[in-house]
N, C-alpha and C positions, 0 to 999 in steps of 0.2 A: 504494500500500500504506500502511495506517495504522499508525503507531507510537504506542505508549503508554508513559509512564514506568513504571518499576517502582514497586511499592507504597510502598517506603521513601522514594523520591525525591518521589513525589506527596505523601505525608503530611508530609514535612519542608517542602516548599514551601507547602502549605496551612496549616501551623501558623504561618506568618508573617503570617497575617491575624488580627488581634486581634479577639476576640469577647467578648461577655458570657457569663455562665453562668446557665442556667435549670434548673429542675426542672419537667418536664411531669408532671402528675398527672391521674388519672382514677379511675373506679370500674368494676371489671369487672362483667360481667353477673351474677356471683355476689355482688356487693356489696362485694367486697374492694377496699381502697384500694391503688393501685399508683402508682409514679412512677419516673422515670428522669432522670438528668442529661443535658442537651442544650445544645449551643452553636449548633445550627442552628435559629435563630429569627429571623424578620424581619417587619417590618410590610409589608403588601402594598398596602393602600388606606386612605385616610381616610374615604371615603364609599362604602359603609358601612365602618366600622372593621373591618379584616380583617388577620389575621396568618397566618403559615405556620410549621409545625415539620416537621422531617424526622426520622422515627423508623425505626429498624431493627426488624425483627420480634422480638418478645418479649412479655412480659406487658403492658407499657404499650401497645405497638402493638395487641395483641389487644383491650384494654379500649376504646381509642379507636375501633378499627374496629367494635366491637359497639355501643357507646353513642352514638357520633358526637358526643362531648363531651370536652373536655379543658381544663385550666387550665395557664397558663404562669406560673411563679413566678421572678422575676428575683432572683438571690441577691445579698446584700450582701457587701462585701469581707471581713467576718469569718466568712462562712459556708462556709469551705473544707471543714470536716468534714461538713456537710450535702451539699455537692456530691460529696464522695467516697462518702458513704453511698449516695446514689441512683445512683452510678456503679458500685457493687458492693463497696465496702469498708464493711461495716456499722459503725455506731457501737456502742461497748461498752454504752451505756445504752439501746440499742434504737432503734426508728424515731422520727424527730422527730415532734412533735405536728403534726397537721393540723387546721385549722379548716374548716368547711363554710359556704359562702354561696351561696344559690340553686342548690344541688346541685353546686357546684364545690369541689374539695378544694384548700385553700390553706395555704401555709407562712406563719404570721403574721409572721415576721421579714423576709419578702421585701420588697424595696424597690419592686417593682411586681408586680401580679397581673392576669392577663387570663383571664376565663372565656369559652370559645369553643364554638360549635356548628359542627361540620364542614359545610362547604358543597361541598367537593370534595376528592377524594383522588386523587393521581397516583402510580402505581407507577413508580419509577426504580431500576433495578438491585436492590440489596438493601434499599432504603429506600422509604418512602411519604411523600410530601409531603401533610400534612394541612393544608388551607386552612380556617381557621376564622373565622367572623364573630364579632366580639367582642360578647358580650352584657352583659358587666360588666367593669369594671376599676377599679383604685385604685392609688395610689402613696404613698410616704412618702420623706422625705429620707434620704440615705445614699449612700456610695460603692459602686459595683458591684464584684462579683467578676469578674475578667477571666481570659481564657485566651489565652496567647500562647506560641509555641514549645513547645507541649506541657506547659506549666506554668501553675498558677494564679497570678494576680497580683492585688494589691490596688489598687483604684481605676482611674482613667483616665489618669493621667499629668499633666504640667503643662499648664495652660491656655495657649493661644497668644494673645498680645495682639492686639487688632484691628489695630494698626499693622503687625504681622508677618504677618498673613494677608491673602490676597486677599479682596476683597469678594465675598460670596456672596449671590445669584448674580451672577456677573460680567455686565457689560453685554453685551447681544447674545445671551445664553444664553436658550434657551426651555425653560421647565420646565412 
C-alpha cells in the first residue's frame, strides 16, 4: 500500500530546496500578453540548448499551449514586487513594462532571459512540463531573487572558498 505525505508536510519539505524566481511570459492566441511567477525552471540540455518550466493550468498555461512559445525571465534580487505581481498581487502602478524581441515578451530588468519554442509537453498531475528549445537568450550582471522556505530572499548567499569545497567533479565521477 502506498502512503503519501499530507499537502502541508510535502510543501514544507519542498520549500527547503532553494530556487531562483522567474516570470514565464507568452502571448495568447488573442495577442494579449500574459505571465506568471514560477520557480520550477531548469536547464535540460546544452546541445541543443533546452530548458523546462512547469506550469499549472491558467492563462499563461493556455497561451503556451496554443502558441508553443514562451520566455523565461530570471528576476533580480530587487524584483520582489514584480515576482509578487505575476504571482497574483498586482502592482499599484499597473503591469510592469515588457519588451519584445523576436516575438518573445521580456522583462528588461531580468538578469537572464530565454526565448523558447516548445518541443515537448508532458502532463503530470495538475501541471504541464513545457520543454523548450532555447532560440534566444541574454544575461546581465546582478544578484538573483531566490525563494526558500516559502519566502523571497535576496541573492545567493556566501560564496564557498575553493579550499572549503570538494573539487568538482571529484575524481572517479563520470559526468
